[in-house]
C-alpha distance (Angstrom), angle and dihedral (degrees) to the residues before:
residue distance angle dihedral
X1 . . .
X2 3.81 . .
X3 3.80 91.8 .
X4 3.80 91.2 49.6
X5 3.80 93.4 49.5
X6 3.80 90.9 47.0
X7 3.81 90.9 51.9
X8 3.78 92.4 49.0
X9 3.80 90.8 48.2
X10 3.80 91.6 51.0
X11 3.80 91.8 50.8
X12 3.79 90.6 49.0
X13 3.80 90.4 51.6
X14 3.81 91.3 53.4
X15 3.80 91.6 50.1
X16 3.81 92.5 47.5
X17 3.81 91.0 49.5
X18 3.80 91.5 54.3
X19 3.80 92.7 46.2
X20 3.80 89.7 51.0
X21 3.80 90.9 52.5
X22 3.81 91.8 50.1
X23 3.81 91.0 48.5
X24 3.81 90.6 48.9
X25 3.80 91.5 52.8
X26 3.81 92.7 49.2
X27 3.82 94.2 47.4
X28 3.84 96.4 82.3
X29 3.80 90.4 43.1
X30 3.78 89.5 57.1
X31 3.79 91.3 47.3
X32 3.81 93.4 50.2
X33 3.78 92.5 45.2
X34 3.79 90.8 52.3
X35 3.80 91.8 46.5
X36 3.80 95.1 49.4
X37 3.79 90.1 43.3
X38 3.80 89.6 67.4
X39 3.78 117.2 90.2
X40 3.77 98.8 -128.2
X41 3.78 115.4 169.5
X42 3.81 92.4 -126.6
X43 3.78 92.5 54.1
X44 3.77 93.8 47.3
X45 3.81 92.3 49.8
X46 3.80 97.9 42.8
X47 3.80 104.2 39.4
X48 3.77 101.3 65.2
X49 3.79 103.6 118.0
X50 3.79 127.1 65.0
X51 3.83 89.1 -120.2
X52 3.80 91.8 57.7
X53 3.80 90.4 47.8
X54 3.80 91.9 52.5
X55 3.80 92.9 44.1
X56 3.80 98.1 47.3
X57 3.79 103.3 28.1
X58 3.76 109.0 31.0
X59 3.81 96.2 22.7
X60 3.78 92.7 52.5
X61 3.79 91.4 49.8
X62 3.78 93.3 48.7
X63 3.79 94.7 45.6
X64 3.81 93.6 49.2
X65 3.82 94.2 46.0
X66 3.79 94.2 45.6
X67 3.79 93.1 46.5
X68 3.82 91.7 53.2
X69 3.81 90.9 45.2
X70 3.82 91.1 51.1
X71 3.80 91.0 46.7
X72 3.81 90.8 52.0
X73 3.81 92.2 48.3
X74 3.82 92.9 45.6
X75 3.79 91.8 53.2
X76 3.82 91.0 48.3
X77 3.78 95.0 -123.3
X78 3.81 92.8 143.2
């Protein structure tokens, strides 16, 4: 029984570790989405071209997600 419970606990730890990594990667995406969802005057005036949208909106999301993913891989968390 002890071996079984230890095995189940180890599997649960692996699953929780992976869920934590996924949540950590999506955290900056949620922050950027909430920030760009606000109707600030600066954002409305400065994001008028498709290039600016891709640079600020999509580029910021990609850079933040990739930087966290690289940081996690560099520190051997996965």
